[in-house]
PDB file of N, CA, C and O in Angstrom:
ATOM      1  N   MET A   1      49.597 338.789  41.141  1.00  0.00           N
ATOM      2  CA  MET A   1      50.770 338.840  40.485  1.00  0.00           C
ATOM      3  C   MET A   1      49.378 338.704  39.160  1.00  0.00           C
ATOM      4  O   MET A   1      48.486 337.858  39.220  1.00  0.00           O
ATOM      5  N   TYR A   2      49.505 339.684  38.122  1.00  0.00           N
ATOM      6  CA  TYR A   2      48.574 339.848  37.178  1.00  0.00           C
ATOM      7  C   TYR A   2      49.160 339.890  35.676  1.00  0.00           C
ATOM      8  O   TYR A   2      50.366 339.884  35.924  1.00  0.00           O
ATOM      9  N   ILE A   3      49.095 339.913  34.830  1.00  0.00           N
ATOM     10  CA  ILE A   3      49.550 340.015  33.021  1.00  0.00           C
ATOM     11  C   ILE A   3      48.259 339.663  32.239  1.00  0.00           C
ATOM     12  O   ILE A   3      47.462 338.726  32.300  1.00  0.00           O
ATOM     13  N   SER A   4      48.372 340.873  31.415  1.00  0.00           N
ATOM     14  CA  SER A   4      47.312 340.671  30.893  1.00  0.00           C
ATOM     15  C   SER A   4      48.337 341.311  29.268  1.00  0.00           C
ATOM     16  O   SER A   4      49.338 342.004  29.091  1.00  0.00           O
ATOM     17  N   THR A   5      47.549 340.725  28.568  1.00  0.00           N
ATOM     18  CA  THR A   5      48.051 341.298  26.769  1.00  0.00           C
ATOM     19  C   THR A   5      46.545 341.326  26.178  1.00  0.00           C
ATOM     20  O   THR A   5      45.522 340.732  26.519  1.00  0.00           O
ATOM     21  N   GLN A   6      46.822 342.242  25.170  1.00  0.00           N
ATOM     22  CA  GLN A   6      45.550 342.573  24.003  1.00  0.00           C
ATOM     23  C   GLN A   6      46.094 343.450  22.947  1.00  0.00           C
ATOM     24  O   GLN A   6      47.257 343.836  23.071  1.00  0.00           O
ATOM     25  N   VAL A   7      45.319 343.852  21.812  1.00  0.00           N
ATOM     26  CA  VAL A   7      46.344 344.208  20.360  1.00  0.00           C
ATOM     27  C   VAL A   7      45.548 345.978  20.734  1.00  0.00           C
ATOM     28  O   VAL A   7      44.406 346.254  21.102  1.00  0.00           O
ATOM     29  N   HIS A   8      46.652 346.809  20.460  1.00  0.00           N
ATOM     30  CA  HIS A   8      45.626 347.934  20.776  1.00  0.00           C
ATOM     31  C   HIS A   8      46.293 348.399  19.715  1.00  0.00           C
ATOM     32  O   HIS A   8      47.516 348.536  19.665  1.00  0.00           O
ATOM     33  N   GLU A   9      45.275 348.729  18.580  1.00  0.00           N
ATOM     34  CA  GLU A   9      45.528 350.062  17.547  1.00  0.00           C
ATOM     35  C   GLU A   9      46.538 348.699  16.728  1.00  0.00           C
ATOM     36  O   GLU A   9      46.021 347.595  16.556  1.00  0.00           O
ATOM     37  N   LYS A  10      47.530 348.895  16.427  1.00  0.00           N
ATOM     38  CA  LYS A  10      48.959 348.344  15.793  1.00  0.00           C
ATOM     39  C   LYS A  10      49.319 347.865  16.538  1.00  0.00           C
ATOM     40  O   LYS A  10      49.642 346.787  16.039  1.00  0.00           O
ATOM     41  N   ASN A  11      49.567 347.834  17.593  1.00  0.00           N
ATOM     42  CA  ASN A  11      50.508 347.099  18.485  1.00  0.00           C
ATOM     43  C   ASN A  11      49.755 345.943  19.375  1.00  0.00           C
ATOM     44  O   ASN A  11      48.573 345.739  19.652  1.00  0.00           O
ATOM     45  N   ILE A  12      50.807 345.378  19.648  1.00  0.00           N
ATOM     46  CA  ILE A  12      50.974 344.075  20.716  1.00  0.00           C
ATOM     47  C   ILE A  12      50.768 344.451  22.285  1.00  0.00           C
ATOM     48  O   ILE A  12      51.784 345.076  22.590  1.00  0.00           O
ATOM     49  N   VAL A  13      49.986 344.364  23.325  1.00  0.00           N
ATOM     50  CA  VAL A  13      50.276 345.207  24.979  1.00  0.00           C
ATOM     51  C   VAL A  13      49.699 344.325  25.630  1.00  0.00           C
ATOM     52  O   VAL A  13      48.603 343.765  25.661  1.00  0.00           O
ATOM     53  N   ILE A  14      51.281 344.302  26.481  1.00  0.00           N
ATOM     54  CA  ILE A  14      51.542 343.364  27.608  1.00  0.00           C
ATOM     55  C   ILE A  14      51.937 344.263  29.162  1.00  0.00           C
ATOM     56  O   ILE A  14      52.796 345.069  29.518  1.00  0.00           O
ATOM     57  N   THR A  15      50.830 343.616  29.741  1.00  0.00           N
ATOM     58  CA  THR A  15      50.529 344.608  31.424  1.00  0.00           C
ATOM     59  C   THR A  15      51.216 343.599  32.224  1.00  0.00           C
ATOM     60  O   THR A  15      51.158 342.455  31.774  1.00  0.00           O
ATOM     61  N   ILE A  16      51.803 343.765  33.226  1.00  0.00           N
ATOM     62  CA  ILE A  16      52.648 342.628  34.031  1.00  0.00           C
ATOM     63  C   ILE A  16      52.370 343.939  35.274  1.00  0.00           C
ATOM     64  O   ILE A  16      52.767 345.101  35.183  1.00  0.00           O
ATOM     65  N   ARG A  17      51.483 343.257  36.543  1.00  0.00           N
ATOM     66  CA  ARG A  17      51.580 344.041  37.611  1.00  0.00           C
ATOM     67  C   ARG A  17      51.537 343.005  38.980  1.00  0.00           C
ATOM     68  O   ARG A  17      50.953 341.935  39.153  1.00  0.00           O
ATOM     69  N   ASP A  18      52.416 343.810  39.861  1.00  0.00           N
ATOM     70  CA  ASP A  18      52.568 342.726  40.892  1.00  0.00           C
ATOM     71  C   ASP A  18      51.698 343.536  42.470  1.00  0.00           C
ATOM     72  O   ASP A  18      50.790 344.343  42.664  1.00  0.00           O
ATOM     73  N   THR A  19      52.446 342.893  43.122  1.00  0.00           N
ATOM     74  CA  THR A  19      51.086 343.778  45.123  1.00  0.00           C
ATOM     75  C   THR A  19      52.553 343.713  45.626  1.00  0.00           C
ATOM     76  O   THR A  19      52.734 343.254  46.754  1.00  0.00           O
ATOM     77  N   GLY A  20      53.345 344.022  45.081  1.00  0.00           N
ATOM     78  CA  GLY A  20      54.489 344.369  46.469  1.00  0.00           C
ATOM     79  C   GLY A  20      54.697 345.676  46.990  1.00  0.00           C
ATOM     80  O   GLY A  20      53.808 346.506  47.173  1.00  0.00           O
ATOM     81  N   CYS A  21      56.007 345.834  47.239  1.00  0.00           N
ATOM     82  CA  CYS A  21      55.682 347.329  47.751  1.00  0.00           C
ATOM     83  C   CYS A  21      56.140 348.437  47.408  1.00  0.00           C
ATOM     84  O   CYS A  21      56.408 349.332  48.210  1.00  0.00           O
ATOM     85  N   GLY A  22      56.293 348.516  46.103  1.00  0.00           N
ATOM     86  CA  GLY A  22      56.402 349.559  44.774  1.00  0.00           C
ATOM     87  C   GLY A  22      57.654 349.724  44.712  1.00  0.00           C
ATOM     88  O   GLY A  22      58.428 348.795  44.941  1.00  0.00           O
ATOM     89  N   ILE A  23      57.934 350.566  44.489  1.00  0.00           N
ATOM     90  CA  ILE A  23      59.415 351.403  43.987  1.00  0.00           C
ATOM     91  C   ILE A  23      59.468 352.605  44.348  1.00  0.00           C
ATOM     92  O   ILE A  23      58.531 353.332  44.020  1.00  0.00           O
ATOM     93  N   HIS A  24      60.547 353.140  45.104  1.00  0.00           N
ATOM     94  CA  HIS A  24      60.231 354.691  45.807  1.00  0.00           C
ATOM     95  C   HIS A  24      59.942 355.590  43.830  1.00  0.00           C
ATOM     96  O   HIS A  24      60.370 355.385  42.694  1.00  0.00           O
ATOM     97  N   GLU A  25      59.004 356.545  44.494  1.00  0.00           N
ATOM     98  CA  GLU A  25      59.177 357.278  43.867  1.00  0.00           C
ATOM     99  C   GLU A  25      60.307 358.292  43.537  1.00  0.00           C
ATOM    100  O   GLU A  25      60.013 359.415  43.127  1.00  0.00           O
ATOM    101  N   ALA A  26      61.378 357.970  43.683  1.00  0.00           N
ATOM    102  CA  ALA A  26      62.425 359.392  43.279  1.00  0.00           C
ATOM    103  C   ALA A  26      63.724 357.890  42.726  1.00  0.00           C
ATOM    104  O   ALA A  26      64.884 358.019  42.335  1.00  0.00           O
ATOM    105  N   ASP A  27      62.946 356.664  42.908  1.00  0.00           N
ATOM    106  CA  ASP A  27      63.966 355.984  42.033  1.00  0.00           C
ATOM    107  C   ASP A  27      63.470 354.883  40.744  1.00  0.00           C
ATOM    108  O   ASP A  27      64.102 353.999  40.165  1.00  0.00           O
ATOM    109  N   LEU A  28      62.102 355.356  40.599  1.00  0.00           N
ATOM    110  CA  LEU A  28      61.084 355.473  39.528  1.00  0.00           C
ATOM    111  C   LEU A  28      61.590 355.549  38.389  1.00  0.00           C
ATOM    112  O   LEU A  28      61.738 354.683  37.527  1.00  0.00           O
ATOM    113  N   LYS A  29      62.107 357.639  38.426  1.00  0.00           N
ATOM    114  CA  LYS A  29      62.873 357.943  37.190  1.00  0.00           C
ATOM    115  C   LYS A  29      64.131 357.243  36.268  1.00  0.00           C
ATOM    116  O   LYS A  29      64.451 357.489  35.105  1.00  0.00           O
ATOM    117  N   TYR A  30      64.567 356.527  36.990  1.00  0.00           N
ATOM    118  CA  TYR A  30      66.546 356.043  36.716  1.00  0.00           C
ATOM    119  C   TYR A  30      65.772 354.609  36.518  1.00  0.00           C
ATOM    120  O   TYR A  30      66.701 353.856  36.224  1.00  0.00           O
ATOM    121  N   ILE A  31      64.642 353.875  36.522  1.00  0.00           N
ATOM    122  CA  ILE A  31      64.837 352.057  36.693  1.00  0.00           C
ATOM    123  C   ILE A  31      65.855 351.680  35.161  1.00  0.00           C
ATOM    124  O   ILE A  31      66.757 350.843  35.155  1.00  0.00           O
ATOM    125  N   PHE A  32      65.567 352.258  34.329  1.00  0.00           N
ATOM    126  CA  PHE A  32      65.458 352.006  32.955  1.00  0.00           C
ATOM    127  C   PHE A  32      67.178 352.153  32.930  1.00  0.00           C
ATOM    128  O   PHE A  32      67.703 351.130  32.489  1.00  0.00           O
ATOM    129  N   THR A  33      68.332 353.436  33.393  1.00  0.00           N
ATOM    130  CA  THR A  33      69.117 353.865  33.379  1.00  0.00           C
ATOM    131  C   THR A  33      70.702 351.937  33.750  1.00  0.00           C
ATOM    132  O   THR A  33      70.824 351.441  34.870  1.00  0.00           O
ATOM    133  N   PRO A  34      71.132 351.659  33.081  1.00  0.00           N
ATOM    134  CA  PRO A  34      71.871 350.847  32.596  1.00  0.00           C
ATOM    135  C   PRO A  34      72.977 351.304  34.190  1.00  0.00           C
ATOM    136  O   PRO A  34      73.497 352.360  34.548  1.00  0.00           O
ATOM    137  N   PHE A  35      72.942 349.848  34.810  1.00  0.00           N
ATOM    138  CA  PHE A  35      73.331 350.148  36.268  1.00  0.00           C
ATOM    139  C   PHE A  35      73.262 350.786  37.743  1.00  0.00           C
ATOM    140  O   PHE A  35      73.986 350.887  38.733  1.00  0.00           O
ATOM    141  N   TYR A  36      71.776 351.213  37.254  1.00  0.00           N
ATOM    142  CA  TYR A  36      70.981 351.931  38.657  1.00  0.00           C
ATOM    143  C   TYR A  36      70.962 350.757  39.003  1.00  0.00           C
ATOM    144  O   TYR A  36      70.704 349.700  38.426  1.00  0.00           O
ATOM    145  N   THR A  37      71.453 351.212  40.650  1.00  0.00           N
ATOM    146  CA  THR A  37      70.804 349.380  41.486  1.00  0.00           C
ATOM    147  C   THR A  37      70.571 350.870  42.699  1.00  0.00           C
ATOM    148  O   THR A  37      71.013 352.018  42.655  1.00  0.00           O
ATOM    149  N   THR A  38      69.532 350.038  43.859  1.00  0.00           N
ATOM    150  CA  THR A  38      69.011 350.395  45.162  1.00  0.00           C
ATOM    151  C   THR A  38      70.083 349.712  45.986  1.00  0.00           C
ATOM    152  O   THR A  38      70.707 350.324  46.853  1.00  0.00           O
ATOM    153  N   LYS A  39      70.262 348.593  45.738  1.00  0.00           N
ATOM    154  CA  LYS A  39      70.959 347.894  46.255  1.00  0.00           C
ATOM    155  C   LYS A  39      72.121 348.465  47.010  1.00  0.00           C
ATOM    156  O   LYS A  39      72.442 349.629  46.768  1.00  0.00           O
ATOM    157  N   PRO A  40      72.761 347.795  47.865  1.00  0.00           N
ATOM    158  CA  PRO A  40      74.662 348.307  48.490  1.00  0.00           C
ATOM    159  C   PRO A  40      75.494 347.377  47.431  1.00  0.00           C
ATOM    160  O   PRO A  40      75.489 346.191  47.104  1.00  0.00           O
ATOM    161  N   ILE A  41      75.875 348.005  47.242  1.00  0.00           N
ATOM    162  CA  ILE A  41      77.403 347.876  46.095  1.00  0.00           C
ATOM    163  C   ILE A  41      77.691 346.429  46.738  1.00  0.00           C
ATOM    164  O   ILE A  41      77.748 346.045  47.907  1.00  0.00           O
ATOM    165  N   GLY A  42      77.867 345.714  45.365  1.00  0.00           N
ATOM    166  CA  GLY A  42      78.145 344.316  45.685  1.00  0.00           C
ATOM    167  C   GLY A  42      77.402 343.519  45.053  1.00  0.00           C
ATOM    168  O   GLY A  42      77.775 342.630  44.287  1.00  0.00           O
ATOM    169  N   GLU A  43      75.890 343.912  45.460  1.00  0.00           N
ATOM    170  CA  GLU A  43      75.032 342.737  45.909  1.00  0.00           C
ATOM    171  C   GLU A  43      74.192 343.006  44.354  1.00  0.00           C
ATOM    172  O   GLU A  43      73.024 342.646  44.497  1.00  0.00           O
ATOM    173  N   GLY A  44      74.453 343.526  42.938  1.00  0.00           N
ATOM    174  CA  GLY A  44      73.010 344.053  42.296  1.00  0.00           C
ATOM    175  C   GLY A  44      73.761 345.011  41.348  1.00  0.00           C
ATOM    176  O   GLY A  44      74.574 345.825  41.786  1.00  0.00           O
ATOM    177  N   THR A  45      73.435 344.879  39.897  1.00  0.00           N
ATOM    178  CA  THR A  45      74.412 344.987  39.049  1.00  0.00           C
ATOM    179  C   THR A  45      73.142 346.715  38.714  1.00  0.00           C
ATOM    180  O   THR A  45      73.637 347.824  38.917  1.00  0.00           O
ATOM    181  N   GLY A  46      72.233 346.646  38.420  1.00  0.00           N
ATOM    182  CA  GLY A  46      70.935 347.243  37.696  1.00  0.00           C
ATOM    183  C   GLY A  46      71.059 347.082  36.197  1.00  0.00           C
ATOM    184  O   GLY A  46      70.858 347.902  35.301  1.00  0.00           O
ATOM    185  N   LEU A  47      71.360 346.085  36.162  1.00  0.00           N
ATOM    186  CA  LEU A  47      71.519 346.235  34.369  1.00  0.00           C
ATOM    187  C   LEU A  47      69.743 345.703  33.555  1.00  0.00           C
ATOM    188  O   LEU A  47      69.077 346.177  32.635  1.00  0.00           O
ATOM    189  N   GLY A  48      69.525 344.348  34.630  1.00  0.00           N
ATOM    190  CA  GLY A  48      67.702 343.865  34.277  1.00  0.00           C
ATOM    191  C   GLY A  48      66.485 344.785  32.973  1.00  0.00           C
ATOM    192  O   GLY A  48      66.055 344.629  31.830  1.00  0.00           O
ATOM    193  N   LEU A  49      66.399 345.635  33.997  1.00  0.00           N
ATOM    194  CA  LEU A  49      65.821 346.815  33.281  1.00  0.00           C
ATOM    195  C   LEU A  49      66.096 346.877  32.691  1.00  0.00           C
ATOM    196  O   LEU A  49      65.505 346.243  31.817  1.00  0.00           O
ATOM    197  N   ALA A  50      67.838 347.994  32.045  1.00  0.00           N
ATOM    198  CA  ALA A  50      68.177 348.259  31.243  1.00  0.00           C
ATOM    199  C   ALA A  50      68.173 347.488  30.175  1.00  0.00           C
ATOM    200  O   ALA A  50      67.634 347.999  29.193  1.00  0.00           O
ATOM    201  N   ILE A  51      68.657 346.280  30.026  1.00  0.00           N
ATOM    202  CA  ILE A  51      68.634 345.494  28.919  1.00  0.00           C
ATOM    203  C   ILE A  51      66.982 345.067  28.356  1.00  0.00           C
ATOM    204  O   ILE A  51      66.910 344.945  27.134  1.00  0.00           O
ATOM    205  N   CYS A  52      65.730 344.844  29.106  1.00  0.00           N
ATOM    206  CA  CYS A  52      64.611 344.634  28.692  1.00  0.00           C
ATOM    207  C   CYS A  52      64.255 345.881  27.730  1.00  0.00           C
ATOM    208  O   CYS A  52      63.711 345.747  26.634  1.00  0.00           O
ATOM    209  N   TYR A  53      64.742 347.440  28.448  1.00  0.00           N
ATOM    210  CA  TYR A  53      64.473 348.540  27.939  1.00  0.00           C
ATOM    211  C   TYR A  53      64.667 348.369  26.250  1.00  0.00           C
ATOM    212  O   TYR A  53      63.965 348.420  25.240  1.00  0.00           O
ATOM    213  N   HIS A  54      66.219 348.112  26.657  1.00  0.00           N
ATOM    214  CA  HIS A  54      67.169 348.271  25.069  1.00  0.00           C
ATOM    215  C   HIS A  54      66.464 347.222  23.973  1.00  0.00           C
ATOM    216  O   HIS A  54      66.569 347.341  22.752  1.00  0.00           O
ATOM    217  N   ILE A  55      65.694 346.128  24.692  1.00  0.00           N
ATOM    218  CA  ILE A  55      64.971 344.928  23.807  1.00  0.00           C
ATOM    219  C   ILE A  55      64.328 345.559  23.211  1.00  0.00           C
ATOM    220  O   ILE A  55      64.633 345.850  22.055  1.00  0.00           O
ATOM    221  N   THR A  56      63.066 346.048  23.872  1.00  0.00           N
ATOM    222  CA  THR A  56      62.028 346.510  23.589  1.00  0.00           C
ATOM    223  C   THR A  56      61.706 347.647  22.556  1.00  0.00           C
ATOM    224  O   THR A  56      61.013 347.817  21.553  1.00  0.00           O
ATOM    225  N   CYS A  57      62.704 348.422  23.455  1.00  0.00           N
ATOM    226  CA  CYS A  57      62.673 349.729  22.347  1.00  0.00           C
ATOM    227  C   CYS A  57      63.820 350.302  21.400  1.00  0.00           C
ATOM    228  O   CYS A  57      63.689 351.145  20.513  1.00  0.00           O
ATOM    229  N   ASP A  58      65.021 349.612  21.822  1.00  0.00           N
ATOM    230  CA  ASP A  58      65.563 350.062  20.259  1.00  0.00           C
ATOM    231  C   ASP A  58      65.887 348.903  19.472  1.00  0.00           C
ATOM    232  O   ASP A  58      66.741 349.023  18.595  1.00  0.00           O
ATOM    233  N   GLU A  59      65.253 347.663  19.688  1.00  0.00           N
ATOM    234  CA  GLU A  59      65.639 346.162  18.930  1.00  0.00           C
ATOM    235  C   GLU A  59      64.534 346.251  18.417  1.00  0.00           C
ATOM    236  O   GLU A  59      64.566 346.126  17.193  1.00  0.00           O
ATOM    237  N   HIS A  60      62.793 346.547  19.190  1.00  0.00           N
ATOM    238  CA  HIS A  60      61.738 345.927  18.181  1.00  0.00           C
ATOM    239  C   HIS A  60      60.707 347.334  17.836  1.00  0.00           C
ATOM    240  O   HIS A  60      59.574 347.367  17.354  1.00  0.00           O
ATOM    241  N   ASN A  61      61.782 348.654  18.382  1.00  0.00           N
ATOM    242  CA  ASN A  61      60.628 349.829  18.162  1.00  0.00           C
ATOM    243  C   ASN A  61      59.389 349.836  19.088  1.00  0.00           C
ATOM    244  O   ASN A  61      58.279 349.945  18.566  1.00  0.00           O
ATOM    245  N   GLY A  62      59.496 349.738  20.288  1.00  0.00           N
ATOM    246  CA  GLY A  62      58.237 349.609  21.246  1.00  0.00           C
ATOM    247  C   GLY A  62      58.801 350.666  22.071  1.00  0.00           C
ATOM    248  O   GLY A  62      59.653 351.539  21.908  1.00  0.00           O
ATOM    249  N   LYS A  63      57.733 350.141  23.383  1.00  0.00           N
ATOM    250  CA  LYS A  63      57.969 351.035  24.440  1.00  0.00           C
ATOM    251  C   LYS A  63      57.511 350.343  25.875  1.00  0.00           C
ATOM    252  O   LYS A  63      56.416 349.785  25.945  1.00  0.00           O
ATOM    253  N   LEU A  64      58.140 350.387  26.681  1.00  0.00           N
ATOM    254  CA  LEU A  64      58.490 350.288  28.270  1.00  0.00           C
ATOM    255  C   LEU A  64      58.353 351.340  29.150  1.00  0.00           C
ATOM    256  O   LEU A  64      59.171 352.259  29.095  1.00  0.00           O
ATOM    257  N   SER A  65      57.306 351.360  30.084  1.00  0.00           N
ATOM    258  CA  SER A  65      57.001 352.144  30.874  1.00  0.00           C
ATOM    259  C   SER A  65      56.415 351.451  31.967  1.00  0.00           C
ATOM    260  O   SER A  65      55.767 350.407  31.891  1.00  0.00           O
ATOM    261  N   GLY A  66      56.747 352.247  33.216  1.00  0.00           N
ATOM    262  CA  GLY A  66      56.861 351.654  34.572  1.00  0.00           C
ATOM    263  C   GLY A  66      55.706 352.673  35.129  1.00  0.00           C
ATOM    264  O   GLY A  66      55.604 353.854  34.798  1.00  0.00           O
ATOM    265  N   THR A  67      54.828 351.947  36.075  1.00  0.00           N
ATOM    266  CA  THR A  67      54.040 353.262  37.694  1.00  0.00           C
ATOM    267  C   THR A  67      54.742 352.300  38.624  1.00  0.00           C
ATOM    268  O   THR A  67      55.479 351.336  38.417  1.00  0.00           O
ATOM    269  N   SER A  68      54.218 352.942  39.843  1.00  0.00           N
ATOM    270  CA  SER A  68      54.878 352.509  41.163  1.00  0.00           C
ATOM    271  C   SER A  68      53.535 352.935  41.943  1.00  0.00           C
ATOM    272  O   SER A  68      52.657 353.635  41.438  1.00  0.00           O
ATOM    273  N   ASN A  69      53.503 352.372  43.342  1.00  0.00           N
ATOM    274  CA  ASN A  69      52.610 353.139  44.700  1.00  0.00           C
ATOM    275  C   ASN A  69      52.821 352.209  45.358  1.00  0.00           C
ATOM    276  O   ASN A  69      53.215 351.137  44.899  1.00  0.00           O
ATOM    277  N   GLU A  70      52.587 352.450  46.639  1.00  0.00           N
ATOM    278  CA  GLU A  70      52.617 351.472  47.790  1.00  0.00           C
ATOM    279  C   GLU A  70      52.122 349.921  47.798  1.00  0.00           C
ATOM    280  O   GLU A  70      52.386 348.977  48.542  1.00  0.00           O
ATOM    281  N   GLN A  71      51.188 350.079  46.511  1.00  0.00           N
ATOM    282  CA  GLN A  71      50.590 348.585  46.443  1.00  0.00           C
ATOM    283  C   GLN A  71      50.974 347.734  45.276  1.00  0.00           C
ATOM    284  O   GLN A  71      50.527 346.610  45.049  1.00  0.00           O
ATOM    285  N   GLY A  72      51.703 348.279  44.680  1.00  0.00           N
ATOM    286  CA  GLY A  72      52.667 347.196  43.276  1.00  0.00           C
ATOM    287  C   GLY A  72      53.238 348.257  42.370  1.00  0.00           C
ATOM    288  O   GLY A  72      53.305 349.454  42.089  1.00  0.00           O
ATOM    289  N   THR A  73      53.573 347.128  42.125  1.00  0.00           N
ATOM    290  CA  THR A  73      54.005 347.874  40.479  1.00  0.00           C
ATOM    291  C   THR A  73      54.229 347.941  39.150  1.00  0.00           C
ATOM    292  O   THR A  73      55.222 347.280  38.848  1.00  0.00           O
ATOM    293  N   GLU A  74      53.531 348.653  37.921  1.00  0.00           N
ATOM    294  CA  GLU A  74      53.127 347.932  37.652  1.00  0.00           C
ATOM    295  C   GLU A  74      54.113 348.251  35.491  1.00  0.00           C
ATOM    296  O   GLU A  74      54.352 349.405  35.136  1.00  0.00           O
ATOM    297  N   PHE A  75      54.355 347.383  34.811  1.00  0.00           N
ATOM    298  CA  PHE A  75      54.864 347.709  33.909  1.00  0.00           C
ATOM    299  C   PHE A  75      54.257 347.661  32.701  1.00  0.00           C
ATOM    300  O   PHE A  75      53.296 346.918  32.903  1.00  0.00           O
ATOM    301  N   THR A  76      54.234 347.936  31.780  1.00  0.00           N
ATOM    302  CA  THR A  76      53.091 347.707  30.440  1.00  0.00           C
ATOM    303  C   THR A  76      54.159 348.010  29.105  1.00  0.00           C
ATOM    304  O   THR A  76      54.605 349.153  29.010  1.00  0.00           O
ATOM    305  N   ILE A  77      54.625 346.814  27.917  1.00  0.00           N
ATOM    306  CA  ILE A  77      55.757 346.972  27.034  1.00  0.00           C
ATOM    307  C   ILE A  77      54.453 346.978  25.882  1.00  0.00           C
ATOM    308  O   ILE A  77      53.442 346.303  26.070  1.00  0.00           O
ATOM    309  N   SER A  78      54.669 347.940  24.544  1.00  0.00           N
ATOM    310  CA  SER A  78      53.752 347.559  23.742  1.00  0.00           C
ATOM    311  C   SER A  78      54.810 347.241  22.877  1.00  0.00           C
ATOM    312  O   SER A  78      55.981 347.548  23.100  1.00  0.00           O
ATOM    313  N   LEU A  79      54.391 346.602  21.848  1.00  0.00           N
ATOM    314  CA  LEU A  79      54.953 345.888  20.492  1.00  0.00           C
ATOM    315  C   LEU A  79      54.768 346.467  18.994  1.00  0.00           C
ATOM    316  O   LEU A  79      53.546 346.326  18.957  1.00  0.00           O
ATOM    317  N   PRO A  80      54.979 346.829  18.161  1.00  0.00           N
ATOM    318  CA  PRO A  80      54.301 346.935  17.125  1.00  0.00           C
ATOM    319  C   PRO A  80      54.157 345.527  16.591  1.00  0.00           C
ATOM    320  O   PRO A  80      55.177 344.839  16.608  1.00  0.00           O
ATOM    321  N   SER A  81      53.063 345.007  16.130  1.00  0.00           N
ATOM    322  CA  SER A  81      52.540 343.807  15.739  1.00  0.00           C
ATOM    323  C   SER A  81      52.803 343.721  14.352  1.00  0.00           C
ATOM    324  O   SER A  81      52.544 344.539  13.469  1.00  0.00           O
ATOM    325  N   SER A  82      53.404 342.513  14.275  1.00  0.00           N
ATOM    326  CA  SER A  82      54.720 342.177  12.440  1.00  0.00           C
ATOM    327  C   SER A  82      52.787 341.750  11.714  1.00  0.00           C
ATOM    328  O   SER A  82      51.900 341.003  12.127  1.00  0.00           O
ATOM    329  N   ASN A  83      52.884 342.591  10.641  1.00  0.00           N
ATOM    330  CA  ASN A  83      51.080 342.433   9.381  1.00  0.00           C
ATOM    331  C   ASN A  83      51.809 340.617   9.005  1.00  0.00           C
ATOM    332  O   ASN A  83      52.948 340.594   8.539  1.00  0.00           O
ATOM    333  N   SER A  84      51.177 339.431   9.212  1.00  0.00           N
ATOM    334  CA  SER A  84      51.814 338.213   8.557  1.00  0.00           C
ATOM    335  C   SER A  84      50.898 338.379   7.071  1.00  0.00           C
ATOM    336  O   SER A  84      51.191 337.405   6.377  1.00  0.00           O
ATOM    337  N   GLN A  85      49.720 339.428   6.217  1.00  0.00           N
ATOM    338  CA  GLN A  85      49.819 339.249   5.400  1.00  0.00           C
ATOM    339  C   GLN A  85      50.789 340.324   4.330  1.00  0.00           C
ATOM    340  O   GLN A  85      50.658 341.497   3.980  1.00  0.00           O
ATOM    341  N   GLN A  86      51.783 339.262   4.046  1.00  0.00           N
ATOM    342  CA  GLN A  86      52.652 340.370   3.532  1.00  0.00           C
ATOM    343  C   GLN A  86      52.495 338.887   1.030  1.00  0.00           C
ATOM    344  O   GLN A  86      52.456 337.765   0.525  1.00  0.00           O
ATOM    345  N   THR A  87      52.490 340.760   0.703  1.00  0.00           N
ATOM    346  CA  THR A  87      52.518 340.584  -0.878  1.00  0.00           C
ATOM    347  C   THR A  87      53.570 339.475  -1.339  1.00  0.00           C
ATOM    348  O   THR A  87      54.585 339.450  -0.642  1.00  0.00           O
ATOM    349  N   HIS A  88      53.516 338.589  -2.345  1.00  0.00           N
ATOM    350  CA  HIS A  88      55.234 338.045  -2.704  1.00  0.00           C
ATOM    351  C   HIS A  88      54.686 338.108  -4.852  1.00  0.00           C
ATOM    352  O   HIS A  88      53.661 337.755  -5.436  1.00  0.00           O
ATOM    353  N   ASN A  89      55.836 338.653  -5.281  1.00  0.00           N
ATOM    354  CA  ASN A  89      55.563 338.710  -6.634  1.00  0.00           C
ATOM    355  C   ASN A  89      56.561 337.484  -7.019  1.00  0.00           C
ATOM    356  O   ASN A  89      56.677 337.127  -8.191  1.00  0.00           O
TER     357      ASN A  89
END
């Protein structure tokens, strides 16, 4: 497992990588789709990544992406950093 954080331009970027078997290429384009699952019927609802996508992108104006191969999967979250320097009148 690998996790890193960094500031890139005006964004906070979080990278999470594992060393599992990866996600099949045919499934990768659907991983953020609500209720999409590769599990047998009744063994998973397929909401986890859809909820993550909604929170990251819709609620925080960020970006969430994933890549995968036989050596593992990597997700990158990019969130706009909030500037704590605000002027008050």
